[in-house]
VOGU-3710 file (C-alpha; in Angstrom, 3 decimals, decimal comma):
1> matsekppif> -0,002/-0,003/-0,048  1,480/3,278/-1,025  1,733/6,229/1,449  0,325/9,732/0,822  3,658/11,412/1,362  4,870/13,637/-1,348  8,702/14,152/-1,102  9,890/17,520/-2,205  11,420/17,403/-5,808  14,341/19,697/-5,269
11> glalqgwrya> 15,089/18,436/-1,723  15,093/14,754/-2,828  17,391/15,443/-5,839  19,774/17,230/-3,605  19,660/14,462/-1,116  20,460/11,942/-3,838  23,682/13,565/-4,617  24,610/13,913/-0,999  24,185/10,207/-0,697  26,305/9,708/-3,803
21> faalsrmpgv> 29,291/11,513/-2,352  28,666/9,841/1,026  28,686/6,477/-0,765  32,040/7,494/-2,315  33,601/8,321/0,966  32,353/5,174/2,759  32,745/2,631/-0,097  35,649/4,060/-2,211  36,810/0,592/-3,238  33,388/-0,410/-4,710
31> lgvamaivlv> 32,906/2,709/-6,477  36,527/2,732/-7,754  35,902/-0,617/-9,370  32,675/0,742/-10,815  34,571/3,665/-12,352  37,020/1,343/-13,974  34,138/-0,596/-15,375  32,530/2,346/-16,959  35,899/3,388/-18,325  36,400/0,089/-19,969
41> csaitlmlvp> 32,854/-0,151/-21,339  33,274/3,271/-22,775  36,489/2,356/-24,549  34,855/-0,840/-25,935  31,947/1,132/-27,242  34,274/3,590/-29,086  36,343/0,708/-30,540  33,233/-1,279/-31,796  31,183/1,447/-33,172  32,605/2,701/-36,540
51> dskeeapslf> 33,220/6,285/-37,131  30,357/7,727/-38,925  29,487/11,070/-40,503  25,719/10,479/-39,917  23,984/12,878/-37,508  21,953/10,001/-35,884  23,583/6,842/-34,733  22,859/3,832/-36,974  20,938/0,821/-35,832  24,235/-1,119/-35,633
61> aqligllvgi> 25,804/1,417/-33,483  22,694/1,599/-31,177  22,665/-2,212/-30,894  26,315/-2,173/-29,870  25,654/0,551/-27,368  22,821/-1,553/-25,951  24,836/-4,620/-25,598  27,799/-2,876/-23,962  25,252/-1,284/-21,779  23,667/-4,526/-20,717
71> aqgffltpva> 27,300/-5,904/-20,018  28,081/-2,742/-17,988  24,700/-3,231/-16,045  25,823/-6,744/-15,229  29,097/-5,678/-13,690  27,503/-2,631/-11,966  24,712/-4,585/-10,382  26,707/-5,176/-7,206  27,524/-1,564/-6,934  23,790/-0,366/-7,451
81> iavhrfvllv> 22,664/-2,968/-4,820  25,399/-1,684/-2,404  24,131/1,917/-2,779  20,452/0,919/-2,252  21,436/-0,949/0,923  23,653/1,832/2,156  20,704/4,326/1,847  17,964/2,174/3,288  19,854/-0,256/5,701  22,887/1,967/6,538
91> evteryalnp> 24,934/-0,972/5,317  28,457/-0,298/4,166  29,898/-2,818/1,486  33,628/-3,127/2,086  34,488/-4,682/-1,241  33,212/-5,233/-4,829  31,901/-8,801/-5,165  30,197/-10,318/-8,261  27,870/-13,123/-7,300  25,717/-13,905/-10,366
101> seprfkqffv> 24,287/-16,936/-8,772  22,763/-15,053/-5,992  18,927/-14,738/-6,254  19,037/-10,974/-5,488  21,647/-10,486/-8,209  19,741/-12,420/-10,688  16,345/-10,568/-10,084  18,172/-7,233/-9,991  20,058/-7,755/-13,259  17,028/-9,184/-15,140
111> wtviyqlmis> 15,120/-6,018/-14,338  18,059/-3,999/-15,275  18,037/-5,612/-18,757  14,297/-5,156/-19,053  14,730/-1,484/-18,008  17,461/-0,846/-20,704  15,364/-2,581/-23,435  12,329/-0,492/-22,638  14,363/2,757/-22,660  16,083/1,807/-25,933
121> apslllagpv> 13,067/0,616/-27,827  11,889/3,940/-29,336  15,405/4,795/-30,553  15,918/1,473/-31,981  12,702/1,687/-33,833  13,771/5,236/-35,337  17,039/3,701/-36,444  15,452/0,544/-37,913  14,339/-0,279/-41,462  10,823/1,098/-40,895
131> dnvaataisi> 9,913/4,139/-42,932  10,951/7,344/-41,113  7,479/8,872/-41,029  5,811/5,695/-39,777  8,696/5,027/-37,255  8,372/8,621/-35,997  4,577/8,316/-35,570  4,956/5,082/-33,684  8,119/5,949/-31,581  6,971/9,261/-30,108
141> plfiiviiea> 3,950/7,843/-28,258  5,919/4,739/-27,442  8,626/6,938/-25,994  6,175/8,751/-23,734  4,652/5,420/-22,623  8,066/3,987/-21,951  9,219/6,843/-19,830  6,096/6,947/-17,727  6,236/3,229/-16,992  10,004/3,278/-16,466
151> lrliilfpai> 9,439/6,025/-13,839  6,931/4,085/-12,053  9,124/1,056/-11,860  12,008/2,852/-10,342  11,317/1,720/-6,810  11,429/-1,802/-7,809  15,212/-1,866/-7,724  15,669/-0,794/-4,037  12,833/-3,256/-3,136  14,884/-5,990/-4,749
161> avdapgtawq> 18,216/-4,795/-3,206  16,795/-5,044/0,337  14,786/-8,144/-0,038  11,523/-6,422/0,653  8,399/-8,416/0,909  5,919/-7,777/-1,832  8,755/-7,172/-4,332  6,971/-7,233/-7,757  6,578/-4,868/-10,600  2,786/-4,598/-10,098
171> navedtkgha> 3,447/-3,278/-6,561  5,866/-0,752/-7,716  3,501/0,540/-10,297  0,705/0,720/-7,743  2,782/2,400/-5,153  3,916/5,153/-7,636  0,440/5,792/-8,991  -0,181/9,450/-9,345  3,585/10,342/-8,746  4,957/9,996/-12,316
181> wrifgivvlv> 5,520/13,721/-12,850  7,005/14,216/-9,373  9,553/11,381/-10,073  10,284/12,778/-13,488  11,087/16,260/-12,005  13,344/14,587/-9,448  15,261/12,585/-12,175  15,620/15,573/-14,350  17,090/17,547/-11,423  19,512/14,862/-10,494
191> sipmlavllp> 20,725/14,715/-14,228  21,576/18,500/-14,323  24,854/18,316/-12,305  26,058/15,497/-14,505  25,319/17,275/-17,791  26,753/20,491/-16,436  30,075/18,750/-15,848  30,225/16,673/-18,981  28,731/18,673/-21,758  31,095/21,713/-21,763
201> palllgwpkq> 34,325/19,643/-22,180  32,527/17,233/-24,649  31,534/20,219/-26,807  35,058/21,864/-26,393  36,901/18,658/-27,308  34,501/17,542/-30,017  33,942/14,172/-28,210  34,155/11,463/-29,482  35,089/12,125/-33,158  37,559/14,948/-32,917
211> tgivaglffa> 39,322/14,075/-29,754  43,020/13,378/-29,487  44,426/10,435/-27,370  45,449/12,597/-24,422  42,307/14,668/-24,345  40,207/11,547/-25,008  41,726/9,713/-22,057  40,983/12,750/-19,872  37,460/12,974/-20,871  36,753/9,238/-20,649
221> alqsvvsvla> 38,237/9,212/-17,090  36,089/12,331/-16,204  32,984/10,625/-17,637  33,603/7,361/-15,669  33,828/9,368/-12,354  30,751/11,572/-13,089  28,718/8,698/-14,441  29,316/6,366/-11,367  28,359/9,328/-9,075  25,256/9,936/-11,050
231> icayaavasl> 24,409/6,263/-10,902  24,762/6,400/-7,248  22,588/9,511/-7,041  19,804/7,885/-9,121  19,974/4,761/-6,879  19,862/6,982/-3,707  16,837/8,761/-5,206  15,145/5,469/-6,078  15,702/4,239/-2,583  14,355/7,509/-0,977
241> lfaafsnrln> 11,256/7,205/-3,287  10,741/3,539/-2,233  10,888/4,755/1,465  8,389/7,349/0,645  5,860/5,422/-1,433  6,123/1,883/-0,061  5,620/0,202/3,291  7,017/-3,123/2,182  10,471/-2,791/3,739  11,322/-5,940/5,795
251> vpfsrpqipq> 12,936/-4,049/8,675  11,875/-1,238/11,076  12,155/1,866/9,045  12,366/5,674/9,623  13,409/8,197/6,911  17,009/7,718/6,293  19,656/10,324/6,891  23,296/10,232/5,797  25,262/8,619/8,649  28,062/10,535/10,259
261> apprl> 30,293/7,598/10,418  30,360/4,006/8,890  28,369/1,622/11,036  30,214/-1,106/12,902  29,358/-4,367/11,092
//
């Protein structure tokens, strides 16, 4: 059953970034591995996708990006779970551990893939063999539907991460009913700092087509750091929204605050 609480849009976005930097200070090893993973995946994408003069990415390029994104999601699953548990359970994960056989990992990763496929569907349709006019006519309403449903599923991930009872997509959709625009506003505000940091150097350097090796390495490193912090901020926001909209957490719960020191485990 969803609560009637409506968290502040700006306040929750700000708190998401506060948790991201708190997670970096408490779990530097885990987030350091995540940054290395993002850096490697970015390099693989650049190597596999051919240099093209086209304005829009080709279907092949988008499929490569999707596959690399799914692989990245696989390796970042332990990181996202660690951040959710840090926010909701004040649990500090000491080291990065990849456990694909763990039920929690499996469920989280499967939904990560579903989420990525949902988000990618409209752009893949536009890049496909379908006539441009027909593809646009189909993709625009599809994009709106996908965004709304994706936003309403966002609290499913923290629910899986903390093994909450009643973890199901139907419950996530029900609990976020009537809150899609609020969640959209929060997600947009969380994205602004990431874009503010990455867009100016990307435009200045002509990333990725006109970038030299040194500048390219600098930007790739910057991108990996900012992207991981943004992932942590999104995960933290999802956790806080789960706390606000759901009462299915399987432990005594009060609104989480950033701890002043790592808990003794």
